[in-house]
C-alpha positions in Angstrom: -120.0 18.3 -93.5 -116.8 17.9 -91.3 -115.7 21.4 -91.9 -119.1 22.8 -91.1 -119.1 21.0 -87.5 -115.7 22.4 -86.9 -116.7 25.9 -87.6 -119.7 25.5 -85.2 -117.9 23.9 -82.2 -115.9 27.0 -81.0 -118.7 29.5 -80.7 -120.9 26.8 -79.2 -118.3 26.2 -76.3 -117.8 30.1 -75.8 -121.4 30.5 -75.4 -121.7 27.7 -73.0 -119.0 29.2 -70.8 -120.7 32.6 -70.8 -123.9 31.2 -69.8 -122.5 29.2 -66.9 -120.5 32.5 -65.7 -123.9 34.4 -65.6 -125.7 31.7 -63.8 -122.9 31.6 -61.2 -123.1 35.3 -60.7 -126.6 34.9 -60.0 -126.1 32.7 -57.3 -127.7 29.6 -58.9 -124.8 27.3 -58.0 -124.3 28.9 -54.2 -126.4 27.2 -51.5 -126.2 27.4 -47.7 -124.7 31.1 -47.7 -126.1 34.1 -46.2 -126.7 36.8 -48.6 -127.0 40.5 -48.2 -130.6 40.4 -47.7 -130.5 37.8 -44.9 -130.7 39.2 -41.3 -128.0 38.0 -38.7 -129.6 37.1 -35.4 -127.4 37.4 -32.1 -127.3 34.4 -29.8 -129.7 34.4 -27.1 -128.5 35.6 -23.8 -127.9 33.1 -20.9 -128.3 33.5 -17.3 -124.8 33.8 -15.8 -124.5 32.5 -12.1 -121.7 33.1 -9.7 -119.8 35.6 -7.7 -119.2 38.8 -9.7 -116.4 41.3 -9.0 -115.3 44.4 -10.7 -112.1 45.7 -12.3 -111.5 49.5 -11.6 -109.2 52.2 -12.6 -107.4 53.9 -9.3 -104.6 56.5 -8.8 -101.6 54.7 -7.3 -98.4 56.2 -6.2 -95.6 55.1 -8.5 -92.8 53.2 -6.7 -89.1 52.7 -7.2 -88.2 49.1 -6.3 -84.7 49.0 -4.4 -83.9 45.3 -4.3 -82.3 43.8 -1.0 -81.9 40.8 1.1 -83.5 39.9 4.2 -81.1 39.7 7.3 -81.4 38.9 10.9 -81.4 42.1 13.1 -79.2 39.9 15.6 -76.8 37.1 14.8 -74.2 35.4 16.8 -71.1 33.4 15.6 -70.3 30.8 18.3 -66.3 30.4 18.8 -64.5 28.5 21.7 -62.7 30.5 24.2 -60.1 27.8 24.6 -58.2 25.2 22.5 -59.7 21.7 23.1 -61.3 18.8 21.2 -65.1 18.9 20.6 -66.8 16.1 22.6 -70.5 16.8 21.7 -72.4 19.2 19.4 -76.0 19.2 20.6 -77.7 21.0 17.6 -77.9 20.9 13.8 -78.6 23.4 11.1 -82.4 24.6 11.3 -82.8 23.6 14.9 -84.9 26.1 17.2 -82.9 27.1 20.2 -83.5 29.1 23.4 -81.2 31.4 25.5 -79.0 29.2 27.8 -79.5 26.0 26.0 -76.3 23.7 25.6 -74.9 23.8 22.2 -71.4 22.3 22.4 -69.3 20.3 25.1 -65.5 20.3 24.8 -63.1 17.6 26.2 -62.6 18.6 29.9 -60.4 15.8 31.0 -57.1 17.9 31.1 -58.8 20.9 32.6 -60.4 18.8 35.4 -56.8 17.6 36.2 -55.6 21.2 36.1 -58.5 22.2 38.4 -57.6 19.5 41.0 -54.0 20.8 40.9 -55.1 24.2 41.8 -57.2 22.9 44.6 -54.2 21.1 46.1 -52.0 23.9 45.6 -54.3 26.2 47.4 -54.6 23.6 50.4 -50.6 23.6 50.6 -50.5 27.4 50.5 -53.1 27.6 53.2 -51.3 25.0 55.3 -48.0 27.0 54.8 -49.8 30.2 56.1 -50.9 28.3 59.1 -47.3 27.3 59.9 -46.1 30.7 59.3 -48.6 32.1 61.9 -47.3 29.5 64.4 -43.7 30.6 63.8 -44.7 34.2 64.5 -46.5 33.1 67.7 -43.4 31.3 68.7 -41.1 34.1 67.9 -43.2 36.7 69.7 -43.1 34.5 73.0 -39.4 34.1 72.6 -38.9 37.8 72.0 -40.9 38.6 75.2 -38.9 36.3 77.3 -35.7 37.8 75.9 -36.9 41.4 76.6 -37.8 40.3 80.3 -34.2 38.8 80.7 -32.5 41.9 79.2 -34.4 44.2 81.5 -33.5 42.2 84.6 -29.6 42.0 83.6 -29.8 45.8 82.9 -31.0 46.3 86.3 -28.5 44.0 88.0 -25.7 45.7 86.0 -26.8 49.1 87.3 -26.7 47.5 90.9 -23.4 46.0 90.3 -24.8 42.5 90.4 -24.1 41.6 86.7 -21.1 42.0 84.5 -20.7 43.7 81.1 -20.2 40.3 79.5 -23.5 39.1 80.5 -25.1 42.3 79.5 -23.5 41.9 75.9 -24.6 38.2 75.7 -28.3 39.1 76.5 -28.3 42.0 73.9 -27.0 39.5 71.3 -29.9 37.1 72.3 -32.3 40.0 71.8 -31.2 40.8 68.4 -31.4 37.3 67.3 -34.8 36.8 68.7 -36.1 40.0 66.8 -34.5 38.8 63.7 -36.3 35.5 64.1 -39.5 37.3 64.5 -39.2 39.5 61.5 -38.3 36.5 59.4 -41.5 34.8 60.7 -43.5 38.0 59.8 -42.0 38.0 56.3 -42.6 34.2 56.0 -46.3 34.8 56.7 -46.7 37.6 54.2 -45.1 35.1 51.6 -47.7 32.4 52.7 -50.4 34.9 52.4 -49.4 35.8 48.8 -48.8 32.3 48.1 -52.6 31.6 49.2 -54.0 34.4 47.1 -52.0 33.3 44.0 -53.1 29.7 44.6 -56.7 31.0 44.9 -56.5 33.0 41.7 -55.2 29.9 39.8 -58.1 27.9 41.2 -60.6 30.5 40.0 -58.9 30.6 36.5 -59.0 26.9 36.3 -62.8 26.9 37.2 -63.5 29.5 34.6 -61.5 27.8 31.9 -63.4 24.6 32.7 -66.6 26.5 32.4 -65.6 27.4 28.7 -65.8 23.6 28.0 -69.6 24.2 27.9 -70.9 26.5 25.3 -74.4 27.7 25.7 -76.7 29.7 23.4 -76.7 33.5 24.0 -80.1 34.1 22.3 -83.5 32.6 21.5 -83.7 31.7 17.7 -82.4 29.3 15.3 -79.2 27.5 14.2 -78.3 28.9 10.7 -75.1 27.0 10.1 -73.1 24.2 11.8 -69.4 24.1 11.1 -68.2 21.6 13.7 -68.4 17.9 14.6 -67.3 15.8 17.6 -63.6 15.3 17.3 -62.7 18.6 15.6 -60.3 20.9 17.3 -62.0 24.1 18.7 -59.9 27.2 19.1 -60.5 30.9 19.4 -61.3 32.6 16.2 -62.8 29.3 14.6 -66.5 29.9 14.0 -68.4 26.6 15.2 -72.1 27.7 14.9 -73.9 30.7 13.3 -77.1 31.5 15.1 -80.0 33.9 14.3 -82.2 35.8 16.7 -86.0 35.6 16.6 -86.2 39.3 17.5 -86.5 41.0 14.1 -85.7 40.7 10.4 -84.4 43.6 8.5 -84.3 44.3 4.7 -81.1 45.5 3.5 -81.7 47.3 0.2 -79.4 49.3 -2.0 -81.1 52.8 -2.8 -79.8 55.1 -5.6 -78.0 58.2 -4.3 -80.9 60.3 -6.3 -83.6 58.8 -4.2 -81.9 58.3 -0.7 -83.3 61.8 0.3 -86.8 60.5 0.0 -86.2 58.3 3.1 -85.6 59.2 6.7 -85.0 57.4 10.0 -88.2 56.1 11.5 -90.2 56.6 8.3 -92.8 53.9 7.6 -92.2 52.1 4.2 -93.7 49.3 2.1 -92.0 46.2 1.0 -92.7 43.4 -1.4 -91.3 39.8 -0.2 -92.2 36.4 -1.5 -95.0 38.1 -3.5 -96.6 39.4 -0.4 -96.8 43.0 1.0 -95.2 44.0 4.3 -94.6 47.2 6.1 -91.5 48.3 8.1 -89.5 51.1 9.6 -86.3 52.6 8.3 -83.8 51.9 11.0 -80.5 52.8 9.4 -79.2 54.6 6.4 -75.3 54.1 5.9 -74.1 57.4 5.4 -71.6 56.7 2.7 -72.4 55.4 -0.7 -70.9 52.5 -2.6 -68.5 54.2 -5.0 -69.2 51.4 -7.6 -73.0 51.4 -7.6 -73.6 54.8 -6.3 -76.2 53.3 -3.9 -76.8 53.7 -0.1 -77.4 50.6 2.1 -80.7 51.2 3.7 -81.9 48.8 6.6 -85.7 48.5 7.2 -87.0 46.4 10.3 -90.0 44.4 9.6 -92.8 44.7 11.8 -93.8 40.9 11.5 -91.8 37.9 10.4 -94.8 36.1 9.2 -93.0 32.9 7.7 -90.0 34.9 6.5 -86.3 33.8 6.7 -83.1 35.5 6.5 -81.6 35.3 2.9 -84.9 35.9 1.1 -85.0 38.3 -1.9 -87.2 41.5 -1.2 -87.9 44.9 -2.6 -88.1 48.2 -0.9 -90.8 50.5 -2.5 -89.9 54.1 -2.6 -93.0 56.3 -3.4 -92.6 58.6 -6.5 -95.4 60.3 -8.5 -99.0 58.9 -8.7 -100.1 57.1 -11.9 -103.4 55.4 -13.1 -103.5 51.7 -12.7 -106.3 48.9 -13.0 -106.9 46.7 -10.3 -108.8 43.6 -10.0 -109.6 41.2 -7.1 -106.9 38.5 -6.9 -109.6 35.9 -6.6 -110.8 36.6 -10.1 -107.4 35.6 -11.6 -107.3 32.1 -13.1 -103.9 30.6 -13.4 -103.2 27.8 -16.2 -99.6 27.0 -16.2 -97.7 30.2 -17.1 -101.0 32.0 -18.4 -103.1 34.3 -16.4 -106.9 34.8 -17.5 -110.1 36.4 -16.2 -113.7 35.5 -17.1 -115.4 38.8 -18.2 -119.2 39.0 -18.0 -120.7 41.0 -20.9 -124.2 41.1 -22.4 -125.2 38.0 -20.7 -122.2 36.1 -22.0 -119.0 35.0 -20.4 -115.7 35.0 -22.3 -112.0 34.3 -21.2 -109.4 37.2 -21.4 -105.7 36.8 -21.0 -104.3 39.4 -18.6 -100.7 40.2 -17.3 -100.6 40.9 -13.5 -98.2 43.0 -11.6 -97.9 43.7 -7.8 -100.4 42.7 -5.3 -102.1 45.4 -3.3 -103.8 43.7 -0.2 -106.7 41.6 -1.7 -106.4 43.2 -5.2 -103.7 42.7 -7.9 -102.6 45.2 -10.4 -103.5 44.4 -14.1 -100.7 45.5 -16.4 -102.5 44.5 -19.7 -105.6 42.7 -20.9 -108.4 45.0 -19.1 -109.7 48.5 -19.5 -110.8 48.9 -15.9 -114.5 48.8 -16.3 -115.3 45.1 -16.7 -117.2 42.7 -14.5 -115.4 39.6 -13.8 -116.7 36.2 -12.8 -114.7 34.5 -10.0 -113.5 31.0 -10.9 -115.2 28.1 -9.3 -118.2 30.2 -8.3 -120.4 29.5 -11.2 
């Protein structure tokens, strides 16, 4: 009996497994799945509200970006003309300044003393000139009297009323009087030269004293302050660096293969601080840097518009045209480091990652993520 049961069990198990497999293939055990015969229905379209804008393909000139740095068109390094201690520095870095404004005062006590000495020396020289003129007047009067006496004795000698000794004596007096007159004239010349020299020294003392007050030569901004009260100022030592408000210029390095595409006075485009600017080529340094094989090119900006010297910029040199995709900048949604747009298609809105490039007015170039024929929903306008 037991052996008969052992012979029946294996075929029975195999048959059960086979029947179960056939039922599974028939789908008896599968529920909730969509079969081939079932139709898939699309989600219903929803009405999308908000401002819509379009991405588009356009032909744009291709540019080479020559990097550079913004520099002030006019700068001034303030130095002292004399050697003196600094008494006051009236400005700090970043301060706005106007032409003629006081910047630095130097210690003027010693120079004021020298000025007073020069005034006294001039007064003494002027008094000496007055005395010399008086001596001339006196010598001229004495000479006139001596000449009169000489003439009278000469007449007496001709009439036999005077002696040769008297004639010799009056001639000696005449020579002495002439010599005294000549000495007085020479003294007046020396006194006059002394007055002129004292006057020059007085003017020099005034000019030197004026050097103790250092004023701004331009209207603009203090870029750097290198001096403090108590420091020693001297010629050749920079105390302040100033920058004019007039113009800013981008100094860019242009490869020698592209420098011929630029000309003096040419209008060019730049990108600074993620903004677009226009300018005019003002200077192209005629010699190239032998290390980089580039030419320094200076472009004057038409408008400062919040820019400052030292900022990084790009000079755009037009090459051949290329196809690009532009989208309004207002359609770009930035989430951290990611940039996305919301595409409207078939009544649905979906997010799409994009990579942006240069800004062109109110549009931005899309480097990847769009085809150029999409309708975009402006964020925040739903």
